[in-house]
ROTOR-882004 format. One record per residue (C-alpha): x, z, y. Coordinates in pm, whole numbers, plus 50000, padded with zeros to 5 digits. Example, Ala and Ser with C-alpha at 12.3 -4.5 7.8 and 13.67 -1.06 7.14 Angstrom:
<pts>
512305078049550 513675071449894 
</pts>
This chain:
<pts>
921854596713159 919564621013326 920464629813691 923054660113718 920214672313982 917304674713695 916604709513556 914334718613287 913294752213186 911764749912825 910174785612824 908864808112497 909744782012218 911174797411913 914644781011916 915924769311574 919194758811698 921184750311393 924124768411535 925574795511315 926164821411580 922704816411750 920754813511473 917094815011551 915774827111905 912044837211942 910514834012290 913514816712430 914524804812787 916304770912733 917544755213055 919024719713021 920554704713335 921224667113347 922174653212962 923214688212888 921744723512748 923324747813012 922174781012859 920004794012599 918704831712572 915814852612491 915514871212818 912574860313056 914314854013447 912864845813742 915694827713850 915694796513581 911744794513691 912644789114075 915714766114018 913824743313747 912584709313819 910604712513534 908674738213387 907474734212999 905094762312831 906254758812507 904944788312316 903604784211995 906324751911988 909364755011737 912534738011951 915004720311687 917544696611683 916734659911713 917244645811324 920144626711275 919794597411057 922754588310871 922294558410757 919544528010803 918944493110805 917104492611121 916734451411144 914554452610831 911784470910999 909354438611025 909184440510630 907664474710600 906434482310283 907624445710099 910534460409929 908664491709787 908574482809416 912014463909453 914914477109226 918224476709380 918774440409195 915634425409332 916794438609676 919764421809643 918444388509570 915354391509777 916224406110063 919804398310141 920204361909940 916574354710025 914714369110310 917874381210558 918964343510565 915814334710790 916574362011033 916704347711412 918284368211661 914804372211774 913894388311459 917244414911486 915604426211799 912424433011742 912784451111401 915884472311543 913774482611871 910164489311649 912724506111417 914264526811637 910994535611888 909694547311555 912814568811464 912244588011801 908624590711734 909644607311407 912014631911576 915414615711542 917654613311827 920414599011653 919964567511449 922974553911281 922094514711272 923764501910953 923554466311065 924504438510763 922184408410883 924094395911179 926054364411101 926294351411459 927444371011799 923624367011906 922464384811566 924664417911705 923934413812079 920314412211975 920404447011758 922654462712032 920194453312295 917324471712137 918974500212068 919814504612417 916384494612527 915014520812307 916734551012448 917744564812127 921134578812076 922734550011800 926204545411633 925904508811566 927864502211222 928884464411272 928244450210908 928304413310792 925694392110599 925734392810226 924174357810132 924304340709796 927314320309741 927454282809906 929194253109807 932714247510005 932394284210147 934164316710064 931674340709920 931054374010133 933514397809924 936304374909989 935814376210406 937584399510610 935664420410875 935554401011190 938384418011401 937324398011683 933574407711685 934534446311684 936864439711960 934404422012168 931944451012087 934204480212204 935274461512532 931604464012663 930774493112917 927994506812723 929804516412422 931754549712488 932174587912443 930014595012742 927314569012649 924444568512401 925604542112174 929144540911982 930454518611733 931364519911362 932404494211101 930214488210814 932654474910581 932534461110225 934524484710066 936254480709757 933114480009540 931814452009713 934724433209801 938174421509689 940834446109718 942814424509996 939644426510221 939114462210156 942534467310265 942234445810600 939214465610664 941004496710582 943834492710852 941744476611107 939454507311112 942484529111114 943984507811396 941134510211602 940164543411513 936584538811420 934514554711148 934234525310802 931094532310650 930304515910294 928154510510043 929334530409698 927674519409342 925204494609246 926664476108916 930794468308847 932984472009126 934934440109227 938324460409291 938264483009000 941314496909118 940924495809478 940414533109581 943384538709378 945464515809599 943534526809936 944654561509880 947944554509751 948194537010100 947354563910307 944184547810436 941594576010345 940304605210561 937234618510779 936884584810913 935874570210610 932324573310494 930694567910156 927334556310123 925134565909818 928134572009566 925944580409258 928274565608993 931414583709087 933454603408868 934314637308924 938204630808909 937324609309210 934974627709405 937894653309417 940274627309531 937804621809820 936924655009913 940464665209890 940944634210159 938324648010392 935794616410324 932444622110453 929304610910243 925884602010349 922914599610111 919554583810113 917864603909830 914724585409799 915684554109812 918904561809567 916004575709326 913454546009407 915954513409339 917644528409040 920974539609211 921214574209012 920834608409064 921964617209462 925124636409476 923874666109694 924484692409447 927994677309291 929434678109663 928144711609726 929844725009374 932904710209562 932094731209913 931254700910075 927764694210264 926354656510310 924514635910566 921484619210497 919534591810589 915934572410508 918184539510456 915524514410486 911724507610595 911424476610417 910324501010101 910434537010239 909024559710531 911094562910857 910934601110849 913644623810806 911844656510708 910554634610419 914294623610327 915184665610359 912544673310138 913434648009898 916874658309871 915794696309864 913424692209601 915274670209389 918394691109371 916314721409316 914824704808992 918574692608893 919444730008931 916764743908793 917004720708463 920664730808414 919554768208388 916994758808199 919274743507940 921744770107952 918664797607917 919504822007604 915664827107509 912324808707630 911784844207858 914904835508092 913964796508181 912934805808542 916174811108797 915774842008968 916114826409306 916594791909454 920104776209436 919494759509783 917884775910099 915584754010361 918494757210599 920964740810435 918644710210364 917904710910745 921444712610829 922014680210626 919784663510868 921004674611187 924744689311146 926154670710888 925084635411062 927014647611368 929644655511178 930094624710986 930264606111350 932594627211501 930524640711744 929974674711596 931244690411952 928414670512126 925384668211912 923454681011604 922884718811720 921224734711988 924284751212172 924964755012537 927384724912633 926004701812378 923764672812458 920384678612501 919034663012232 916214682312082 912224678611958 909484702312012 907414707711710 903764719111802 903414746811567 900094755311679 898144728811471 896224740211146 898984728210908 901934751111038 899714784911086 900284808911034 904024806011103 905884830710952 909424814810890 910264792611155 913174773410967 910844766010679 908054756410867 910414732611066 911364717110704 908554718410506 905444719410692 906154693110952 904614658810981 904634632911220 901444649711377 903834679011461 906234659511658 904694666612017 908134658012230 911524644712186 914614645112448 917744624912432 920514633512659 918374657212905 915444624612901 912174626012756 911384598012526 908294614012385 906184636512531 902914650812489 902344632112150 903494594512304 906734577012362 907604573212698 910154552912890 912944565713111 910714569213431 908254588713195 905464559313169 903944558212840 904674531312655 902214508212508 902734502612140 901504466712169 904024455512367 906554456512063 903974456611778 902564418611904 906024404811838 907184426211553 903644416711366 904834380111434 907964383611327 906894403110990 904364373310930 906704345010931 909634360710740 907174372010467 905684338310451 909144326710364 909314351310036 907254320209869 909884295910032 912754317009828 910664319209495 910344354309588 906634372709480 905024403209601 905154422909327 902624453909430 899934446409223 
</pts>
């Protein structure tokens, strides 16, 4: 955490606050003290300048909340591009039953570190690390150590591996979530409400486990007051009536997070919404691997907004603005097609206006992630009193000029080249286009890229041992 005596003034930026009251503020004066935002106004004053330890001339920049990546398997970073042509079936077979079994704790560490640093580089300030390749406590600790070292704000969702069945061992879908491991994590002082790191549970859920396991895992999450997140969809459910039983037992609520959910019936969606369940969508991966259409629109029709994530760098980009644009474009396409099919004449097949505005898609990538994590009072918007998690977007570059609408530009024109500076809890983690450590020293990428390459080469070589062939040709 930043020292409470350190004051930063960011002067002259156009602030896209994502706060429904504050909105967009041009020529803003944004003051940060320690790890918190203390004031935001459009009135220039000499007082903040005189009192500031650091003054940033941000004229020509857009200041916006850092992205909140609501779902990512960060341990897969050393396998970038390996899974880009895989369907979900191939991913289960070759990643979980094959490659994942060859990860040592050191592989989990370097993959998580490199993945978290790349998230910072791309403008993400909060990462939900959905870690489900942790067969030992050493693997779990390696992932958490890497998140802590990176400096990102992270919700570590503790999961469990999914290897193929072995003789004499219970298959993964019959194994309850390990209570002792979760309690061990919760006892560590690096986790907590005032820390950068928090804990959640990445459980199997009734789609991927037996009913007994699902009941035990949901009860544990409720007992420990933790978010329980689970994948939903991708073949037949192992507990077909599981959700009916879980609902009857009173185990649903805002602490339950559904990832994907593409095949959910309208009736089940209605029940989830009534129970206050949250949803996280990974649009690019869902469309690529064969999950089905993302349910952004189906949720919108029920008055619910989803958070979004990038899912996995083994197959996709780690950039949240890409995920947000994919989600927006896909749902607009579905809405436009529905309008076209309902049109009475050929002359009326084009909708009169867009069904979704860009500000809504930007909320999926910021505000809704904070809401899903139960941290909307701390992060997700640039609001006085909240944590100073923000990004400075260089809108002076050719790809963003001329700047007419800062919200549209922040979502639709921003690229990695524009992510100039990233702040987490009042500390710069990227400055002037380069990642920096907590002392503001520029990080040398080779310090993590060398071991990342070594890990990636060794793991990729194991593909042949597992009977897996690259299919990018």
